[in-house]
C-alpha positions as a Markdown table, in Angstrom:
| # | Residue | x | y | z |
|---|---|---|---|---|
| 1 | Met | 0.0 | 0.0 | 0.0 |
| 2 | Tyr | 2.8 | 2.4 | 0.9 |
| 3 | Cys | 4.6 | 1.6 | -2.3 |
| 4 | Ser | 1.5 | 2.5 | -4.4 |
| 5 | Trp | 0.9 | 5.6 | -2.3 |
| 6 | Phe | 4.3 | 7.1 | -2.7 |
| 7 | Thr | 4.5 | 6.1 | -6.4 |
| 8 | Ala | 1.3 | 7.9 | -7.1 |
| 9 | Phe | 2.1 | 10.9 | -4.8 |
| 10 | Pro | 5.9 | 11.1 | -4.6 |
| 11 | Asp | 5.7 | 14.6 | -2.9 |
| 12 | Ala | 3.2 | 13.4 | -0.3 |
| 13 | Val | 3.8 | 14.7 | 3.2 |
| 14 | Ala | 1.9 | 14.2 | 6.5 |
| 15 | Gln | 1.6 | 17.1 | 8.9 |
| 16 | Pro | 0.7 | 16.0 | 12.5 |
| 17 | Glu | -1.7 | 18.4 | 14.1 |
| 18 | Glu | -2.8 | 16.9 | 17.4 |
| 19 | Leu | -1.8 | 13.9 | 19.6 |
| 20 | Leu | -4.0 | 12.6 | 22.4 |
| 21 | Ile | -2.8 | 9.9 | 24.8 |
| 22 | Asp | -5.1 | 8.4 | 27.3 |
| 23 | Gly | -3.8 | 5.3 | 29.0 |
| 24 | Asn | -3.3 | 2.6 | 26.4 |
| 25 | Arg | -5.1 | 4.6 | 23.6 |
| 26 | Val | -3.6 | 7.1 | 21.3 |
| 27 | Val | -5.3 | 9.4 | 18.8 |
| 28 | Leu | -3.3 | 11.2 | 16.1 |
| 29 | Ile | -4.9 | 13.8 | 13.9 |
| 30 | Ser | -2.9 | 14.8 | 10.8 |
| 31 | Thr | -3.3 | 16.1 | 7.3 |
| 32 | Ser | -1.7 | 14.5 | 4.3 |
| 33 | Ala | -1.1 | 16.5 | 1.1 |
| 34 | Gly | 0.5 | 15.8 | -2.2 |
| 35 | Thr | 0.1 | 15.7 | -6.0 |
| 36 | Asp | -0.9 | 12.9 | -8.3 |
| 37 | Thr | 2.1 | 12.8 | -10.5 |
| 38 | Gly | 2.7 | 9.1 | -10.6 |
| 39 | Gly | -0.8 | 7.7 | -11.3 |
| 40 | Phe | -3.1 | 6.3 | -8.7 |
| 41 | Leu | -4.9 | 2.9 | -8.8 |
| 42 | Gly | -3.4 | 2.1 | -12.1 |
| 43 | Leu | -4.7 | 5.2 | -13.9 |
| 44 | Ala | -2.8 | 8.0 | -15.6 |
| 45 | Pro | -1.5 | 10.9 | -13.4 |
| 46 | Thr | -3.9 | 13.8 | -13.2 |
| 47 | Gly | -1.4 | 16.4 | -11.9 |
| 48 | Lys | -3.9 | 17.5 | -9.3 |
| 49 | Ser | -3.1 | 18.1 | -5.7 |
| 50 | Phe | -5.0 | 17.0 | -2.5 |
| 51 | Arg | -5.3 | 17.7 | 1.2 |
| 52 | Leu | -6.6 | 14.8 | 3.2 |
| 53 | Pro | -7.4 | 15.1 | 6.9 |
| 54 | Met | -6.8 | 11.8 | 8.7 |
| 55 | Val | -7.4 | 10.4 | 12.2 |
| 56 | Phe | -5.4 | 7.4 | 13.5 |
| 57 | Ile | -6.5 | 5.5 | 16.6 |
| 58 | Phe | -4.0 | 3.2 | 18.2 |
| 59 | Ala | -4.4 | 0.6 | 21.0 |
| 60 | Leu | -1.2 | -0.2 | 22.9 |
| 61 | Asn | -0.2 | -3.1 | 25.0 |
| 62 | Glu | 3.1 | -3.0 | 26.8 |
| 63 | Arg | 4.2 | 0.0 | 24.7 |
| 64 | Gln | 3.5 | -1.8 | 21.4 |
| 65 | Ile | 0.8 | -1.0 | 18.9 |
| 66 | Val | -1.7 | -3.9 | 18.9 |
| 67 | His | -4.5 | -2.3 | 16.9 |
| 68 | Glu | -4.7 | 0.6 | 14.5 |
| 69 | Arg | -7.7 | 2.2 | 12.9 |
| 70 | Arg | -7.5 | 4.9 | 10.2 |
| 71 | Ile | -10.3 | 7.3 | 9.4 |
| 72 | Tyr | -10.2 | 9.5 | 6.2 |
| 73 | Asp | -12.3 | 10.5 | 3.3 |
| 74 | Phe | -11.1 | 8.4 | 0.4 |
| 75 | Thr | -13.9 | 9.5 | -1.8 |
| 76 | Gly | -12.9 | 13.1 | -1.2 |
| 77 | Leu | -9.3 | 12.3 | -2.2 |
| 78 | Leu | -10.6 | 10.8 | -5.5 |
| 79 | Val | -12.7 | 13.9 | -6.2 |
| 80 | Gln | -9.7 | 16.2 | -5.4 |
| 81 | Ile | -7.3 | 14.5 | -7.8 |
| 82 | Gly | -10.0 | 14.3 | -10.5 |
| 83 | Met | -10.6 | 10.6 | -10.6 |
| 84 | Leu | -14.2 | 10.9 | -9.5 |
| 85 | Lys | -16.8 | 13.5 | -10.3 |
| 86 | Ala | -19.1 | 14.8 | -7.7 |
| 87 | Lys | -22.4 | 16.7 | -8.1 |
| 88 | Pro | -22.3 | 20.3 | -6.8 |
| 89 | Val | -24.3 | 20.8 | -3.7 |
């Protein structure tokens, strides 16, 4: 997955915004941004950029990550890079 991501978006960066730690649970809020210059999901590059807010939720056990959940708007990413059309609201 990471290989495909960085091939499609070689300039991708993640900017951490907030970190919350409560016992054995950790929440990280960040924004990823980049440009589709390598082609995503096997399609030709669109040259369009994106900004994708993301939330990561981790469960820890003995200082090791034992579970991870990622929450992000994948459809919004596809719309931003021009792979999916959306009706105006």
